[in-house]
N, C-alpha and C positions, 0 to 999 in steps of 0.2 A: 504495499500500500505506499503511494506516494504520500510525501507530508501535507500537499493540499487537501487529498483524499482524506486526510482524518478527519478534516473541519467540514468536508462535504459531508461525510458521512453522519456527523454530530448534527449538522442543519436537518437533516434528510429525517435521523431520528425524532429530533424536535418537533418538525412538522409533523410526524404521525402521531406522536404524543397529544399534539394539541389537538389533532384530527379537524378542527376546522378554525377559520378566524385567521386575523393577522396578527404576528409579535413584531413590536417595535423595541429596537435594544441599541440602544446608546452607547458608546465609548465614554471614558471618561473626559472630563476636559480638562485643559491646561489650568494650573494654578498659579498665581501669581505670588512669589515669595515676598518679593518687596519692590515697589516701584515700579519698572518694567522690567523686572527679571524674575523668571520663573523658577518654580521647583522642577528637578528633573521630570519628565515625563512618564507616568506610569498607565497604561492602557486598563480600562474595564476588565476584569476577569471574566465575566460572564461572556462580554462581546469578544474578546479574544479566544475563548474558549471554542467559538463557534466559528471565526474566520481567520485567526492568523494575523490580523491586519493588524501593524502598532500604532499606523498615525493618529492623531487628534481630529476632531472634527468629522467624525463618521457616525453613520446609524446604520444598522442591520435591520432589514424587513424580511421577515419571513411570512409567506403568504400559504396557509396550509388549504388542501384539497383534500375530497375523498378519493380521488384518484392520485394516487403518487406524481406520478408522469407531469399532472397539472399545476403542484405545487411549485413555487418561487422563491427564489433565494434573492435579494435585492439587495444591493450596497448604495448608500449615500457617502461621497468622500469629498476632499478638497480638488480641485482641479489641477492641472499641473500648471506651473507657473513659474517662468525662470527667475523673473526678478525676485520672488519671494525664495526660489530654491538658492538664489545666490546665498542670502542672508540665513535662512534656517536650515537647508538641506534638502535631498531629495524628496519629492511626491510622485507616488505610483499615476494619480490622476484615475479616473473611472474607467478608461479603455483598457488601461495597460492591469487594472486590478481588475477586472472584470475576466480577463484571460489569466492571470496569473493565481488567484483566488478562487476561481472555479464559480463564480455567480452567474446567475441568469442574465440579470442587468444590474447596471450601474448606472448611477447621477451624479453630477455635481449637487455637493451639500447644499447650496445655493437654492435648488431646486425640491428641498424638501416639503416647505409649507404647500405649496401648489400641488406636488403629488399627493401627499400623502390623505387628502381628503377623498381623492380619486380611489387609492388603494383600500380605504376603509367603507366605500360606499357598499351595501348589499352584502356587508360583512356581519354575521351573528355576534362576535366574538371578537374584543380587543386585548389582546396579549401584553401588559407592561408592568413596571415595578413602580406602582405609586408609593408615594412617601419618602423617596430618596432625595428628591430635589423639588423645590416647590415652582420653580421656573419650569422645570420640565414638565411637571405637572399640570403646569396651566397651559403649555403650549399643547400637549396630548387633549387635554379638554377642549381649546378652541378648535382642533380638527373633528373632533367628534362634533362640535356644535354645528361647524360649516357644513358637515352631511347632515345632520339636522333640518338643517334650511332648506333642504332640498326634498322635504318629505313631500313637497305636493307635487312634484314630478313622478312622484312613484319609488324615489330611492329611500331604502331604510338604514339607519345607522347602528353600529353594534350596541346590542341591548344587554350585553353582559362584559364586565372587567374580569380578567383572570391576571392572576401573578405566576410569570413565566418561570420566577426564581424557582415554583415549587417543583415543576418538570427538570429543571436545570440541577436543582442541588442533588436529586437522586442520581442526575446522568454523571455528574462531578464527583459524587461520592466513591463511584469505582472507577479506579485507574485503569487504563489499558495498559498494553506492553509498553507504546512510544511513551507514554506518560511516567510510567516507571524508569524507563532508562532514563530520562531526563533527571528525574529524582535522584537516580543513583550517583548520577554525576555532579549535582548539588551537592548532595550529602557526602560526596567525596572530596569537593573542594574547601566546605566547611570543617572537613576532618583535618585536611591540611592545615587550615588556619587556625584550628585548636593546637594541634600539634606545634605548630610555629611559637604559639602564644607560650606554652608549655616550656618549651627550649628558651626562650628569650626572657621570660620572668625572672627579675632578681630584685632585693630589695630596694628599696630609696627612687624606683621607678615610679612614674604617675599613670593612673588607669590609663589615661588619652592614650600612651604610647603603646600600650597592647590594643587598646582599639585600631589605633593607627596600624598595625600590624594586621589585625584582621582583615580590615578594609583592604589593605594593600595584597593580601593573599586574595581574597575574593576576586578583586580586578584583574590579577595576574593571569587567575588560571580561566577566565574567560566569562565569569558571573557580571551580570549588567548593575547590580546594585545590591546590598544587605536586604534580607526578606524584611527585617523589621531594626529597628534602633538597637544596638548591641548595648546589652547588658555587661560591664566590666567593673564587677563591685569586690571591692577590697575590705577585709576586716567586718567590720559593724554595718558597713553598706551592703553586704551580702543578706542581710537580714531584711532589706528592703527588697520586697517582689520585683518591682518594676522601676529598679535605680537605673537610671539612664543617665547623669550628671557624669561619670565617670571622668572625675577630676580629682580624686583623693590621690594620696600618697600609700604606696605599697610597703608595708613594714615588715620586717623580719619577724617572723610567729604567726603572721596572720595567714588566712587561706585566701584565696582569690576566685569567686565565682564568676564564670563567664558564660552566658548565654548570648549566641551568636548563631547567625546561619545567613548563608545569602540566597538571593534569587537567582535562578539560572532558566531562561526561555520561558519566563510566566510562572516557574514553580519554585516554592520555596523548600529550605530546610531549615531545621530548627535543632540545635545540640546546645547542652548544657554540660558544663564539665567543673567540677571544684579541685584546686589542688592548692597546696601550700606555696607559700610565696619564696620562701627560702630554699623550696626543695625535697624538703623531708617533714611529714607529718608529726606533731607532738602525740604522745599517747591518748589522749583524750581526743584530739580531731581524728585518729585514727578510729576510735571504738564507734564515733559518731560517722563518720564516713562510711563504715563497713555495714553499720546498719541501715544507712540508706540504700547503699548498694545491694543489700539482701533483701530491701522491700522492693525495689527496682527489677529484680531478676524474678522475684515472685509473681510481679505484675505482670513482666511480658512473658512468662510460661503461660497465662492465661489468655494471651492472644492467640485465639486459634479459632476456625469457623465454628458456630454452633454456641458458643461462649456470648455473654451479652457485654455492652458496655462495658457496663459497669463491674464486671467480674475483677477486671487486672485492678483497678479502684480498692476494691473490698480485699484483695490479696495484699496488696502495699501496705494498707491500714493494718491489718492482721499483724504482721511485720513488726510495725513502726509500735503500734501501741504496746506490743510485748516489750520493744527494745526500749520504750520509753520507763516500763516499770522496772527493768532490768538497771536501767541509769538512775534510778532515783527521781526522774524527773515527773513521773504520773503515781499515784498510789490507787491501788486497786486491782482487780482482774481485767483480761484485756475486753471481756464484754461490757462490764460495768463502764471502762473506758471508751468503748465505741459509742455504748447508748447516751453516754452523758454528752459526750465530744469535747471531753477534756484533752484530748490528742490534738484538738485545732488551736491551743495555745502554741504548740510549736509544729503542724503542719497543717496548714489555713487554706490549701487551695486542691483541685482536683488533681487526679494522677496523669491527666492527659488532654488532647484535642485533635480533632480531625485535624489532616495537613495536607496542603495540596497546593494550588494556585493561590490560596491565602493561607498566610502561616495559621491562621485561626479559620480552617478551612470551612467549607458549607456543608450542610447534611444535618438533620435532624436528630439527636441523641435518645429520644422516646418514639416510639410509635404506638399510639392508642394507649399512652400513659403506661408503656412499659419498655424496659431498656432495649434499645435496638440491637439485635442479632448482628455480630461481627460475620462479614462475607468475604471471599477472596479478592482482592483488588483494592481493601480499604485500607489506607495507610493514617496512621495516629503517631503521636508521640506518647512517651511514658516517661514520667518526669516528677516522681516522690523528691521530698525533701524535707528537711529540719533546720528551723531559723530560732535560735535561742536568744533572747533579748535581755538583758540585765533587768534582776528582779529580786527583791529581798528572799524570796524563799528558793532561788536558785544558786547552786553553789557557784562562786566566780569563776573557778576555771572552764563553766561551759557557757560564760558570757561571748556575746558577739559572735558565735559560731553559725556561719549559714552555709547549707550545703544544698545541692538541688545536683541530681545527675539525670540527663534528659538522653533519649536516643528515639530516632525515627524508625517505625517498627511497619511493615506490610504484613498483611493478614495472607495466607496462601493457602492453596488447596488443602496442605495437610498440617498447616502449623501457623507458623512466622517468618520472616527475614528481618534482620536488623540491617537496614542500610547505614547505619553509622557503625557498624561494630568496628570499624579501623581505629575509631579514636579511643585512646587509652583511658581506661576508666579504673583499672584494678591499683590498690596502693603500690605494689610492686612495678606495674607499667609505668605510672605516673613517675614515681621516683626515679626509676631507671631512666628515661627519658630526660627528667630534669637535670641529671648527672651528666 
């Protein structure tokens, strides 16, 4: 299957799922950073999933039909403009985009307001993502109202509004072979970055110096961007779950928690590793690290077809609760600690999330109020942790220890595969690499 055919097949599948009506799927707009400087452009994930088209100012329209051969895939995009290309770079233009990306029809984006009412005429359903952007919602409503104005001529306007995201979320949740190959490459690049960070870290560096090495490795190996703002958190900063200031000084005796992953061809990776700034764990750091690692291994073992989404989380909780008892951080039995949720003082987040084009990817976690069953092709993170802030009832040698270990895991036909398996994570592997 050619690269373009992947996107054509997805559009055909979406049209089949729609059965009838018109889907209107815009890409993301460019965003100003300040004055006339823009943030680096990143396309909308739904739009790219169906098109492979990376330019801004574009809209995909899919017209479904009972007869599949009558379905139409239409792209509205920027026209060729030699002057703008001198300033901003290459544009495909409608004609080249039609041939290269496999659309039935393409038009200049300037014709969108003119042609959309015609495409909506006599269609029973419009498939849109209302609620994301007020200005876009108003524009869609304007097209519908223009069709309604033609009622006396015998034209009917769409009577139902459906959200195409519900259909696409289930499609995106199951990754195909091509997607998994991209995600493996993204995982490999991120693994290189974490290895480099371990090798270069030493006391008296700043967190941002390590962040710079991560970004260097991402770009050097072909990634287009980080998948999210990297967390480079030394010492007490590791106990802040979404710490992104990355300006602290790394001190001997502290741990460094790095949560960082690259984005490659629209797909995210997401790895967390925690290691000692000086290259060797202290006894108490090692005890807590081994506990988190054991919890992660127990959780990963539950990633297999037929198990539900919550099984890995429950497995991690069992191990963590017992460990907190053994360390004297929690009092009681595992069952009482889980029931009272006393463990949340030290572990307050879930054990993972879906991973794909978005780092927190699409897909419901429950269906009909039951945890979703894992299926081959799903990709999820497994990331238990332990975060101990200073408190009067906590022995001081535990203070400011924050540890999280995260891997990207694919559900396979027989169990699972860890995309990020090459990133060192045992105590021995980490200490050996840092030497």
